[in-house]
N, C-alpha and C positions, 0 to 999 in steps of 0.2 A: 409028447405034447398033449395037453388036456383036450377033451372033446369040445369043451366050451370055446377054447381059444382057437382050435382047429377051424371051426366054422367061420372065424373072423379072418383067417389068412388064406382062404381059398382064392384062386385067381379070379380076376374080374376083367372081362374083355370089353365091357361097355365103354362107350365114348362119353366122357364127361366134358361138357362145354365150359363150365365154370371151374377154373383151376382150384378153387377152394370148396367146390361141391363135395359132399360126403355121401357115399352110397349107404342106403338103409338096408342093413342085413338083419338086425335084431331090434325089436321094439317091445317096450314094456307098457302095457295098457292097464290102468287102474282108475276107474272113474265113478263118480256119483251120478253125474248127468249122463244118462245112457242114450241120449238123442243121437241118432245117426251112427251109433257105435258099430253095430254089426256090419253095415255096408262098408264103413271105412276099414274095419279090420279085415273083411273079406277081400277088399281090393289089395291091401297090403299082403295078405297071404297069397293071393294070385300072382303077386310079383316075386314070390319066393322069400318074403320076409318072415323070419322066425318070430313068433309071438309069445311073450311071457305075460302072465296076468295073475290077478289075485281075486279071491272071494267071489262076490256076486258078479263082477265083471267077467271072470273066467267062466262062470256057469252060463251066462248069457251067450258068450262066444261059442262054447261047446254045444249048447242047444241049437245054435245056428249052423252047426257042422263045421266049425273052424278049428283047425288044429291049434291047441294051446298048451303050453307048459306052465304048470302052477309055479309061482315064485318059490313056494316052500320046497318043491322038488328041485328047482334050479339051485337054490342056496344050500339044500340039505338041512334046513332048519325049519321047524314047524311054526305056523302062526300060533302065538301064545297070548295069554292075558286078554282074552275076549277080543282078539284082533288088534290090540294096541301095538303089538310088535309083530310085524310081518315083512316090511320092506327095509327096516332099519338093520341092514346087514352089509358087510364089506363087499360081498359079491355084487350087490345092487349098487351101492354108492361108489365102489371102485370102478364098476363098469360105466357109470355115468361120468365120474370126475376125471378119469384117466386122460391125460393128453397123449394123443396118438403120435405126436412128433417128438416125444422125449424118450430116450432109450431106457432111462431108469424107471419110467412109468410102465413101459412095455415089459421090462424085466419083472417088475412087481406083479403085473398081471399074470405073467407066465408062472411065476413062482407060487402064486396063491390061487391058481385056477380061476382067474377072473376074466370073463368074456366081455367084450365091449357092448354097450347098449347104445345104439345109434339114435334111437327115437324114444322119447318118453311122452306118453299120452296120459295126462292126469288132470282131473279137476277135483275140487276139495269137498269134504263133508259139508252139507248145506246148513251151516251154523245159523246164518241169518234167518232162513226160512223156519227152522226149528224154534228159534226164540220168538219169532213173530206168531207162531202157532200156539204160543203159551207154554212152552216147555218149562219144567221146573229147573232149579239150579243144577241138580245132578245130571239130568238129561242134557242140559245145555253143555255141561263140561264134557260129557261123553261124545258130543258132536264137535269138539275142537279137534281138527285134524292135525296130526303130528308128522307122520311119515310122508303124507302128500306134500306139504310145504317144503319139507327137507329135500325131497327128490326134485321138486320143481326148481328150487333155488340152486341146487347142484347142477342141474341140466342147463339152467339159464347162464350160470357162471361159465360153464364149459360149452357155450354155444358154438365155439369154433369147430367143435366136432359132434355136438349132439343137437338134435332137433327137439325142442320142447313145445308140445301142443297142449294148451290148457282150455281151449274153447271149441266146442263142436262147430261153431261158425267158421273155424279155420280149416276144417277137414278138406274142403274142396280146393282151397288154395294150396294146401300141402300136396295133394295128389296132382294138381296141375303143374306144380313146381317139379315134382318127381318126373312127370311126363316130359317136361322140357329139358331135364338133365339126366335122362336115361336111368331113372331109378334112384338118383341122388337128390339131395336138397341143396339149394344155393346158400351161399353165405349171407346174402341179403335177407332171404327169408328167415334163416335161423336167428339173425340179429333182431329182426322185427318181432319174431315170436318170443325171444328172450325178454324184450322190453315189455311185451304183454304179460309174460309170466311174473315179472317182478311187480307189475302193477296189480296183478291178481293177489299175490301174497301180501302186498302192502294193504290192499283193500280188506282182505280177509282179517289181517291182524288189527286193522283199525276198527273193524266191526266188533271183534272180540274185546278189544281194549275199552271201547265205549260202553259195551254191555257190562264188563267186569267192574269198571269204575262206578257204575250205577249201583252195583250190588254192594259195594263197600261204603259209599257215602254219596247219596244222590244230590246233596247240596254243594259238595266241595268241587273245586276245579282241580283236576289231576295235574301232577307235575308236568306230564307230557300229554299232548292231545293230538288226535289225528281225525281228519275228516276224509271221507272217501266217496267215490261215486263210480257208476258204470255208465259208459256212453250210451245214451238213448238215440240221439241223432245230431248230426252236424247241421247247424242253422245257416241260412243264406248269408247272414252277417250279424253283427252285434247291434249296439245302439245306433251306430252309423255304418254306412256301407263299407268304409275302409277298415272296420274292425271285424275280425273273425270271431265266431262264437259257436258254442255247442251246448246241448242239454245233457246233463248227467243225472242219473237217479241215485238217491242215497240209500235205497233199500228199506225205507220206512213205509208204513202202511197208511199214512195220513192221506185221506181223500183230498185231491186237489188237482191243479192243472198239470203237474208233471206226469201224473199217471192216468190222466183222463183219456177217454176214448173220443177221437175226433170223428164226427158223423158226416161232416161235409166241409167244403171250403178249401181255400188255399193253404199251403204250408204255414205253420205258425212262425212268427218272427221272434227274436229276442224280446222286443218291446211288447209284443202280444202276450208272451208268456209271463213277463214281469207284471204287466197290468192286470191280466186275468187272475193271477195269484192274489194281487192286492184286492181285487173286487170280490173274489170268492171268500177270502178270509174275513172280509168286512161283513158280508151277509150272514156268515156263520155266527155272528154275534147275537142274532135275533131268533127268538122262538116263533114269532108270528111270521106270516108270509112277508118276505122282504126282497127288495130289489136295490141294487147299487149300480150306478153308471160311473165308470172310471175313465179318466183321461190323463195320460202321463203320470200314472201311479197315484193320482189324487182323485177323490170322489167329486163329481160335479152334481150329484144328486143321489140321495138315499131316502128310502121311505119304507114303512110297513103299512099293511092294509088288510082288509078282510080277505083279499085274494091277491094273486100276483098282478093281475091286470090293474087294479086300483093302485097297488104299490108302485107299479111302473109309471103310471100316469103322474103320480105325485112326485116321484123321483125325477122324471123328465121336466116337470114344471120348474124345478129349482134353477136349472141352467140349460135351456134347450139349445142354445147356441153351442156351448162347449160339448154337449152330448153328441153332436154330429161326429161320426167316426170314432166313437168311444167303445168301451168294453162293458157289456151288460152281464151282471151276475144275479142269479135267483137262488133262493134256498128251498125252493119247491119244484115239483114237476112243472115244466113249461107246457102250458096248454095251447090249443089252437087260437083262442080268442086273444090271448096275450101276444102270441107270435104275430098275429095279423096287425096288432098295434105297433109292435117293435119294428117291423119292416117298413114302416112309413118313413123312417129316417135311416140314413146310412150308418151301419155299425160294423166294427171289425170282428168282434168275437162275442158269442153268447156262451156262458158257462152255467150249468145247472146240474143238480143231481140226476135228473132224468128229463127226457123230452117225449111227449106222446106222439104217436105216429101221425095223427092229424096235424100237429104243429110242424112236424118235419116236412110234410107236403107243402105247407105255407113257406117255410124257410128255404125250401129247394128252389124257389123262384129267385132267390138271391144267391147265385152259385158261388160267389167269392166269400160269402159270409161264413166264418168258421163257427162250427157248432160243437161244443164239448160237453160230455156228460161224465160225471165223477162217480155215480152210483150211491154216494152218501155225502154227508156233510162232516167237516172236521170239527173237533171239539175245541172251541176257542180258549178254554181254560187249561188244556193239557200242557204239562211242562215240556218245553223243548229248548234247545240252544241253537243259536245262529252265529255264523262267523262272517267277517268281512275282511278282505285283504287290504292291508296298508303296506307301504314300502317297508320291507324288512320284517314283516310279521303279520299276525292275525289278531283282530279284535273279536273276542268271543263273549257272548252274553246270553242270559236267559231271554226268551222271547217275551214281549210285553203281553202277558196273559192276565193282567190285573183287571178285575171287574169290580165296579162300584155298585153297591145295592143301596136301597133307600135308608137303611139303618146306619150307613157309613157317611151319609151326607150331614154335615155339621152346619146348622143355620147360624150365621154370624151377623145378620141384620135385624133391625127392629121388626120388619115384616117377615112372616114365614111364607114360604111358597105354598100355593094351592096344590091340591092333589094332581090336577092336570099339569101344572107347571113342573111338579116333581117327576111325572112320567116323561115329559119332554126333556127335562134335565138329564135323566138317565140315558135316554135315547141319544141326546146330543153328545154326551160325554163318550159313549161307545163309538160314535162316528168320529169324534175328535181324535181318538186313538189311532185312526187310520189316515189322518191328514198330515201332510208334511208340516213341520214346525217353521215358523210360528203359526199355530192353527186357531182359527176362530170359526165356530159353527153356530148358525142360527137355526132353530127348529120350532115348528108349530104343528101341533096335532100329529106328532110322530113322523114328521117329514122334514127334511132339510129345506130351508127357504133361502139360505145364503151361506156360502163357504168362502173363507179367505185362507189361503195356504201359502206356505213357503216364503214368507216375507221376513226381512231382517228386523222389522219393527212390528211389535204386536198391534200397535194402533193402526198401522197400515193394513194389516190383515183384517182388522175389524172394519175399517172403512171399505176395503175391497168387498168383504162379505155383504156389507150394507148396500153397496152399489149393485152387487149381483141380485140382491133381493128386490131392489127397485126395478132393475131391468126385467126380471122375471115377472113382476107384477104388470109391467107394460105389455109384455108378450102375451100375458093371460087376459088382458083387458081389464085389469083391476086398478082402481083409481088411487090406491095407496100401497105402500111397500108391503111385500109379503112378510117383512120382519116386524111389522106392527103387531104387537101382542105376542111376540115370540119369546123364547128363552135363548140365552147365548151360552155356549161352552167355550172355555179357553183351555188349551192343553197344558199350560203352565200359568203361574201367577201373573197378575197384572203388576208390573213394576211401578207403574204410576197410575193415577186415576184416569188419565186421558183415554186409555183404551176402553175402560168401562163407560166413560162419558160418551164416547163415540157409539157404543152399543145402545146406550139409553136413548141417544138422539135418533138412532135408527128405528126405535120403537120397541126394544126388548124390555120385558117387565121382570125378568128373573135371570140370575147368573149362576153358573156352576163353574168352579175353578179350583185348582189345588190349594191355593193359599201358600203362605210361607215367605212372602216378601217382607222386607224390613219396613215397607210402607203399607202393610195390610190395613192398618187403622185408617190411613188416608183414603184408601179405596173403599173400605166399609162405610166411611162417612159420606163419600160421594154417592154410594148406593142408597144410603138412608135419605140423603137430601132429595133424591129423585124418586123415592118410594119403591125402589127395587127390592126384591127378595134375593138374597145371595147365600149360597152354601159353599163350604170348603170340603174337598174330598181327601185332602192330605195325600193324594196320589197324582203324580205327574205323568203325562203321556207324550213326551218328546218323541218325534219320529224323524230321523234324518236320512 
């Protein structure tokens, strides 16, 4: 009998509580993430587990004084081709895949000098991290793991007999399970770890697939597509308390709410995260100091100013009632003076690239207020794709990163807009992109003064926005609507003149809209009759 097999047939007098528990006698360790590795391996060795390993993992374990057998010595075959081939060997995969309850499998093991491998500890080459660090094509290819996923999938398939460990966070659970089962692992643990393993390889392949598709044709949609994520945290509930929810990270480096640091406050909810994302992406549209106040994924006030304090005051003026309990986003460092103004009303979340220490002292007086910092601002024009689940499938599209500049505004009325109207038009159209359809946005002096969102009729959105402007004027002690002398933006064309007429009656002097209606000439005529300037952008901004 071979020495490898002999070590697997020695008597075992330990008491096993779970009838499907499997004693751990031999483990193969080969990891990229070395966190907690030496301590875990030492504990296994102290329990009499024979350890096989490869390359850098073996060196670390040997340096820690742990007895290790190199896989190349175990298989009798050297690592070759710059390490591309090292674990792809029958003695490795046979030891992992063999069923211990089948006589023909056991006979094949004996005949081919294959010893059972009871535990596999593997995590994969850090492909995503290498790509994010700017690796070129050749380096990225060399960081695609082959042997690792092959072993992981094999061990997960044979979880009836093999314990597959793919995450350092599971080391403690494995050791506790072995303590509870006299050095063996329970079937329940192995099954759970196998599920984790398949999720890892699926995520890994999805990351490579997305990257590779972009190398072939960045514009095309691939025949098959995968999206993946890693659990960041389980949330208290979803949109409503009866819905379960969790946050997953997709591995991208885009600054935003998902990867932000929380400096204070209660745990974030599903709605907090969704709204904070909407707010932060909105303020990223602007180069000047900008503040957005979001409620239920819609802005209730947006403004730019010479500083964040003035931008906040102008944003709040647009709809101070709806702003209560809202989400506040800034595209600049949050300073103490602005923080002192913000805490005058109740807010759920503040998100900014950074917060100065003096401002944190002020915010600390509101212990439930969540404060998030992202370290940087995202690029609003960067190409990305987004997906939405529907029954039986996924809807996938490019994100709306379209930007309208002054040279793309096509004047269609007798009167041309003034320079200040043009500036407000561009501001309004940027905000409009972040308002649920049908969207109408009134803007004056680079600040929203009325927003109508999510209505089935565009004329209703226009009237709601006008009403908001009137209410805001009353709250500010102004004797005429804030919409007086404003410009108005529409996320899509006016299908009839009535929506434009409502805007003119509210006091708007200029209009920015995509155009494209079969009744464009009627709408243009209505604008000319009222002396309005109107431009077409030829770009729509529906947001559902």
